[in-house]
N, C-alpha and C positions, 0 to 999 in steps of 0.2 A: 791799817789794812782791814778791809771789810768786804771780802768776796765770799762766794758761797761755801767754799771749803773752810775758810777761816771761821765762818759762823757755825758751820757744822762741828768743827773742832772745839769751839767754845762751848757749844751745847753738850758735846760728849764729855768734856772735862767737868762740866757742872754736875753731871750725873755720876761721875766716878766716886767710888767709895774710898779709894786710896790713890796717891800720886802715880802717874804713869812715868816709868823710867825707861827711856829709850835704850834698847840693847845695843851695845857696841859703841855708843857715842859718849862724848864727855857730858858729865852732869853739871848742873849749875845754870847760869844765865844763858838764855837764847834770845835771839832777835825775834820779836813777834811778827815781823814782816817776812822773814825768809827761813826761820827756824834754825839758823846756824848760830854758832857762837859769835859774839860781836866782832871779834878780831877777823872773822872771815865772812862778814856780812856782804851780801851782793844786792841789797835793795836798790842801790843807785843804778844797777844794770837791769832792773826789771823791765822786760819788754812789754809792749802793748800794740796789738795789731787788730784793728777793726775787721770783723768778718761777717759774712752773710750766714755762714754755718754756725751751729752751736753745739755744745757738749752737755750731756746729762750724765753725771757720775753717780752710780749706785755703789756705795762704799761699805765694805765689810766693817764690823763693829769698831775695831780699834785702828783701822787704816788712817782716819784723819789725824790720829795722835802721833803717828810715826814721823820723825823728822825726815826720813828718806822717802816719804810718799811723794809721788810725782803728779798726782792729781792736782795738788796745790800749784804746780808749775802751769798746768793747763789753765787754771782759774786766773793766774796772773796774766797770761798771754791773750786768752780768748774772752772778750767781755761778756758774751752770753754763755757763761758756764753755770750750770745748776748742779747742786750736790745734795744727795739724800742718803741717810743711813739706811742700810738694808736690814730687815728682820723678817723671818719666815711667817710670823703670826700676825703682823700688822703692816699696813702700807700707808705712807704719808698721803693724805688727800691731795696735797699740792703736787705730788708726783703724778698722780692719776690725771689731775687737771692739765698738767703740762703735756702729757702724752696725748691727751684728747684735744688740745688746742689746734684749731684748723690751720694756723699759720705754719705749723711744723710738719715735716715728714720724718718721723722717728725711724732710725735704723738701730737694731741691736747688733753690736759688733761682737762676733763670736765665730770660732772656726766652723766652717761649713760641714766638716766631716761628722759633726755630732748632731746635725740638724736634718730634718726632712728636706729633700731636694727642692720641693716646691716653694719653700720659704727663703731659699738662699739667693742672694744677689751679690754681684761682684762690682757693680758700678753704681754711681750716685747720680740722680737727676740734677743737672746743674743749669741754672738760668743763664741764658746768653742774650746778646743783642738781637739774635734772630728769633728768639722765643716770643711769640705773640701773646700767649697766655702766661700770666705770672705763675711761676712754680712755687711750691711750698719750700720753706727753708729747711735744709737738712739739719736734723737733730741726732747726733750720734750718742747712743746710750752705751756707756762703757762700764763694765763690771769691774770695779776696782778692789782687788784683793789678791790673795794667792790663787794659783790655778785651781786648787781644790775648792776654795771659797767661791771663785767665779763660776765653776760648774754647778755648785749648789744653788747659787743665786739664779742661774739660768733655768735650772730644772724646777725650782720651787717659787717662781714668780709668775703666776698665771696671767697677770696683766700684761706680760710681754709676749704671750703666745700668739697673738694676732699680728705682730709686727714683723716686717721683713728682717732677715738676718744678713748683715753685711759680712761676708767672708773675705778677709784681706789675704792677698797673695804676694807678699813682699819678696823681693829677690835678695835683699841683704839680711844679715843676721843681726841680732840685738847688740847694741853697744852699751847697754846699761851696766854700770859697774858697782852699784851699791847693794843690790841683792841679786843673786844668781839662780836662774832656773837650770834644770838638768837638760833642757832642750833649747837649741839655738833659735827655734822658730817661736819661742815665747818672748814677747816684748813687754816692756814696762808700759804703764798706762800712758805716759807722756809720748812714748814712741808710737803707740797705737793712734793717739790723737793726731800726731803729725801725718801719719799715713792717711787718716781719714780726711784731713784738711787738703792734702794733695789731691785726693779723689774728688773732693768738692770744688775744685778749682780755686783753692786758697793757697797758692804756693808761698806767699810771704809768711803766712801763719805757720805753715809746715816748717819753713826754714828757721823761723824764730823759735819754735818749740825744740828743734834739733839743737840749735846753738845754745839755748837756755839750759837744756838738760846737760850738755857737755860741760858748761861752766859751773852749774850747780854741783855736778858730781865731783869736779875738781876741788871746789871750795869745801865740800863735805868731807872728802877723803883727806885733804891737806889739814883740815881742822882736827881730825882724829889723830893724825900723825904729828900735830903741832909744827907744821911746816908752812912757810909763807906761800902766797900765791902770786904768780907773775901776771899782773893786771894788764900787761901790754903784749901778751902772747896772741897767737892767731885766733884762738877761740874767743878771747875777750874782745878783740877788735871786731870780730864777726858779730858778736852779740850786741855791741854798742850801736850798730846800725838800726836796731829794733827797739832801743830803750825809749820808753814813753816819758812824757813830761812829768807825769805823776811820780815816777821813780826819782827824778831829780829833785822835785820839791818835797818829797817825803822820805828822806834817807833814814836808815837805822842809826840811832844815836844811843 
């Protein structure tokens, strides 16, 4: 496994002065491909959906280390996923280069109620067969952390100040079961990415992210409770439609 979040996690572990112990989860061996205990590995179900849109994750310090982090799921599904650790006093030059790359139209995904109205957008420019001029590819910048961390990242990242802010207006409430916010309109990072993909005209990627999150959550919680998983239930069958060939060839062992 070598996607952007996995590489960021490895780099963060290399800087750690002591082992990171996941709160609330079983200690010991975990699959490097899905971060679950081997008995509940879901690597063979890893989906892969080519997309025109891309995702850029700005991740709070220990977020890549958490087994419950769902930015990892995005990187599994969306091939063009970039991930950078966030720090107030320094910025990765590769992040600045990505945001300035003319092939991309970056959107910072954040609630519009906290932003000046002139920066807020609710739609994404999508290329269609009727579009004579090629449009830039959407790049969704997601602030991956707790709500307090996300607000801090938004306020203290001046390189984001010139970018449009995509304010999502979902009708449903969050289905995320691994960490709970006090507000139903707060979504986990993977759910936000699915909503963005839907707006970008990427319905298959949105459905794959939704199905993957549901199955991942089931495996994660059942592993904590030492309960088996029904691999033939509706959620698993729905996810199998999106499983990529790499997952089949590279299972967790």
